[in-house]
C-alpha positions in Angstrom: 113.7 48.5 -65.4 116.5 50.0 -68.3 114.7 49.7 -71.6 117.9 47.5 -72.6 116.4 44.9 -70.8 116.0 41.3 -71.6 112.6 40.8 -71.4 112.7 36.7 -71.1 114.8 38.0 -67.7 112.2 39.5 -66.6 111.2 38.8 -62.7 107.3 38.1 -62.9 106.0 38.7 -59.9 107.6 38.9 -55.9 106.3 36.5 -53.5 106.7 36.0 -50.0 106.5 33.2 -48.2 105.8 33.0 -44.4 105.5 30.1 -42.0 103.0 30.5 -39.8 101.9 29.1 -36.6 98.9 30.2 -36.4 97.8 29.6 -40.1 93.9 30.4 -39.0 95.2 33.9 -37.4 97.3 35.0 -40.2 94.7 33.9 -42.7 92.0 36.2 -41.2 94.4 38.6 -40.1 96.3 39.8 -43.7 93.3 38.2 -45.9 90.7 39.6 -43.3 92.2 42.8 -41.8 93.6 44.0 -44.4 92.3 43.4 -47.2 94.2 41.8 -49.1 92.4 38.8 -51.9 92.7 35.4 -51.6 93.7 34.5 -55.1 94.6 30.8 -54.6 94.3 28.1 -51.5 96.2 24.7 -51.4 95.8 21.3 -49.4 98.0 19.3 -49.5 99.0 15.9 -47.5 100.1 16.1 -42.7 98.0 19.1 -43.5 99.5 21.8 -45.2 98.0 24.4 -46.2 98.5 27.3 -48.1 97.0 30.3 -48.7 97.8 32.9 -51.8 96.8 37.2 -51.5 96.8 39.8 -53.2 98.7 42.4 -51.8 98.6 44.4 -55.5 102.0 45.5 -57.5 105.2 44.8 -55.5 108.4 46.0 -54.7 112.3 44.6 -53.3 113.4 47.8 -50.8 117.2 46.9 -50.2 118.5 49.5 -47.3 122.1 49.5 -46.5 121.7 49.4 -41.9 122.5 52.5 -41.9 118.9 53.8 -43.9 117.7 50.6 -42.0 118.0 52.4 -39.0 117.2 55.5 -39.6 113.3 54.6 -41.5 113.3 52.9 -37.3 114.3 56.5 -35.7 111.5 57.8 -37.8 109.1 55.4 -38.3 109.0 54.8 -34.0 112.4 56.4 -32.4 114.4 53.1 -31.5 115.6 50.4 -33.7 112.5 47.3 -33.0 113.0 46.0 -37.1 114.1 43.1 -38.4 115.9 42.0 -41.2 113.3 41.4 -42.9 109.8 44.0 -42.8 106.7 44.4 -45.3 105.3 47.2 -46.3 102.0 47.6 -47.0 100.1 50.8 -48.8 97.0 51.1 -47.5 95.0 54.8 -48.5 94.0 56.0 -44.9 96.9 54.5 -42.8 95.1 55.6 -39.7 92.0 54.4 -40.5 93.5 50.6 -40.9 95.9 51.0 -38.0 93.1 51.4 -35.7 91.7 48.0 -37.9 95.0 45.6 -37.2 94.9 46.5 -33.6 92.6 46.8 -32.5 92.3 42.4 -34.4 95.5 41.8 -32.3 98.1 43.4 -34.0 100.5 45.3 -31.5 100.2 48.9 -32.5 104.9 49.5 -32.2 104.9 53.1 -33.3 101.0 55.5 -34.2 100.2 57.2 -38.1 103.3 58.8 -38.0 104.4 61.5 -40.8 108.2 61.1 -42.3 110.4 63.8 -43.7 109.7 62.2 -47.3 105.5 62.7 -46.7 104.2 59.6 -45.6 102.4 58.2 -42.9 103.8 55.6 -41.2 102.7 53.7 -38.6 104.3 50.0 -36.9 103.3 47.0 -36.3 103.6 43.8 -34.7 101.6 41.3 -36.7 100.9 37.7 -37.1 102.7 34.5 -38.1 105.3 36.9 -36.7 105.9 39.2 -39.7 106.9 43.1 -38.4 105.2 44.9 -40.5 104.9 48.4 -41.3 101.6 50.5 -42.5 102.1 53.5 -45.5 99.9 55.7 -47.0 101.5 57.7 -49.2 101.0 61.5 -49.9 98.7 63.6 -52.6 100.3 64.0 -55.3 101.4 67.8 -56.3 98.3 69.6 -58.0 
């Protein structure tokens, strides 16, 4: 963020909206397995339901096709990612990957050390999302 940015033009929140055919499974996975706290839930006419989960600090990572291919090669060893992939920073990528796969996510690649130092695992998760669980390296002393 630049110092001279007009504060009235700042985005206050990034909200990723995902349609889930199996709503209960998706909510249980992201809320109960990954631990995203529920902020709000609403129901409407015609069985409409939505749950808003707090995913912590959000960023929008924009990568060109070469970067996307490189990340797939590093994390999985082959091209597998769709145009949109969701990444969640966790404290223990190994344990959280095991929990996610026990809860029904399909592991595409186990936790793998990246050239930039993070430990990344790739999963096919509920609601048709491909996700990365990543653990940042400890800060240098």
